[in-house]
Structure formats: C-alpha cells, structure tokens
N, C-alpha and C positions, 0 to 999 in steps of 0.2 A: 610965677610959673613953676617954680621949683617945687613948691608944696603940691601943686596939682600934678606935676609930672611924677612926683614920688608916689602920690596916691594912684596914679594911673599905672606906674611901674609895679606897684604892689598888687593892684587889681590884675594886671597882666600876668604877673608872676603867679598869683593865686589861680587865675584861669588856666595858665600853662600847667601848673602843678595838678589841678583838677583834671585837665585834659590828659596829662601823662598818666595820672592814676586811673582814669577811665580806660585809656588805651592799654595800660598794663593789665587791668582787670579783664578787659576784652580779650587780650592775648592769652591770659591765663585760662579764661573760659574756653577759648578755642583749643588751647593745648589739652585741657582736660577732656573736651569733647572728642578730639582726635585720639587721645590716649584711650578713652572709653570705647570708641569705635574700633580701634585696633585690637584691644583686649577682647572685645565681643567677637570680632572676626576670628582671632586666634583661638578662642575657646570653641567657637562653632566649628572651625576647621579641624581642631584637635578631636572634637567629638565625632565628626564625620570620618576623619582618618581612623580613629579607634574602631568605629563601626565597620568600616571597610576592612580593616585587619581582622576583626572578628568574623566577618562574612567569609573572607578568604580562608581563615583557619577552619571555619565550619565546613566549607567546601572540601578542603583537604581532608578533614576528618571523615566526611561522608564518602569521599573517594576511597580512602583507606578502608573504611568499613565495608564498602561494596566489594572491594578486592578480597577482603577477609571472608565475606559471605560467599563469594564465588569459590574460593579455596575450600571452604567448609562443605559447600554443596558437592564439589568435586570429590572430596574425601568420602562423603556419605555415599555418593554414587559408586565410587570404587569399592567401598565395603559391601554395598548392596550387590554389585556385579559379581564380586568374588563369592558372596553367599549364595546367590542364585546358581552360580556355576557349581558350587559344592553340592547344593540340593539336587541339581540335575545329574551330577555324577553319582550321587547316592541312589537315585531312582534308576539310572542306567545300570549300575552294579546290581541292584535288586532284580531288575528285569532279566539280566544275564543269568543270575543265579536261578531265577524261576524257570527260565527257558532250559537251562541245564537239568534242573529237576524234572521238568516235563519230559524231556528226552529220556531220562533214566527211568521214569515211571512208565512211559509208553513201552520201552524195551522190556521192562519187567512184566507188564500186563500181557504183552505179546508172547512172552515166555511162560506165562502162568499155565498150570496144569488143571486148574479147576475154577469154577465160577466163584467159589468162596474165596479163593486166593485173589482173584481179580477184584472182588468187592473189598477185601482187606487192603489191598494195595491202593485202590482208589480212595478208600476212607482215610487211610493214613496220609495219602498225598493231599487230600482236601484239608485235613486237620493241620498238617504242616504248612500248607500254603496260607491258610487263614492265620495261623500263629505268626508266620513270617511277615505277612502283610500288616498285622497289628504291630509287631516289633518295628518294622520299617516305618510305619506311619508315626509311631512314637519318636523314633530317631529323627525323622525328617521334621516333625513338629518342633522338637527341641532345637534342631539346627535352624529352622525358620525363626524361632524366638531369638536365638543368638544373632542371626543376621539382622533382624529388626533392631536389636539393641546396639549392635556394632554400627549400623547405618545411622541410627539416631544419636549416637554418642557425640560426634563432632557438632551436630546441630544443637544439641542440648548445651554443650560447652560454650558455643558461640552465643546462644541465647542468654545464658547466664552471664557471660562477660558483658554483653550489651546492656542487660538490665542493670548490672553493677555500675557500668559507666554512666548510664542515665541517672542512676541514683546519686552517684558521686557528683555529677554536673548539676543536679537539682539542689544539692546541699550547699 
C-alpha cells in the first residue's frame, strides 16, 4: 500500500499543482481582463472629459467673440451717428448761410435803381448759390466718405482679428 499510496499522493500532488496552476492562470486572466476594462473605461472617460472641456472652451470663446462683436457694432454705430450728426450740421449751416444770402440779395434787389442792376444782382446771386452748393456738396461728400471709413474701421479690425484667430486655430 505504501507504493500505491505514494503514487496516489504524487498524482494528487500533480493534480493539485495543475489545478493551482490553472486557478492562478485563470486569476491572472481575470486580473488582465479587469485591468484592460478599467484602462479602456479610463481612456474613454478621459476622451469624453477632454471633449467636454473643449466644448466648454469653445462656448466660452463664442460668448467672448459675441461680446466683442456687439462692442464693435456699438463703436461702429457711434461713429456713424456722430458722422450723420456732423453731416446734418453742415447742411444746416449751409442752409442758414443760403437763407442769409437770400435775405441780403432780396434787400439789394428791392433797393435796385434799374432793371440791369436787378439782373446783375440776380445773376451774381445764382452764380454764388451754384458755386456754394457745389462746394458744400464736395465738403459733405468728403465728410460722408470719412464717416463711412470711421464706421467701418472697427468692423474691419474685428473681421481681421477673427480671420487671424481662425487661421491660427486651423494651423
């Protein structure tokens, strides 16, 4: 019985060792599987977290850009309003000057001693009025051009800055 018992003990030991090896291998496989699952989860979560942060940053940039755009439009509107006010002031000043000239010419015509003098006064008045109108139109045209440039300047600057930002982000 002893030899049989030793053979059985060896077989049992071998079977135990094989079982322990299989259990250890199974445990290692489970550990590796759990580790791989955890890493996959962490990687996926990190990617989602990163995308969420990018989304929030994009929203913040969009909000800041919208605020800048409103400020730019406000500056352009202010420049335009001041320009229109200046143009209106120029036309009102011209109208006052023309009204004063009309009163002076009317007085001069009423005090004229001859028809030739009336015709000369009227002719000079018309020539002066036409020249004044042309000069005033040129002045107002130049002022209108300046108003357009002043109103467009903040918009152009913002547009340029935005295009540069897009170009920088694309690079």
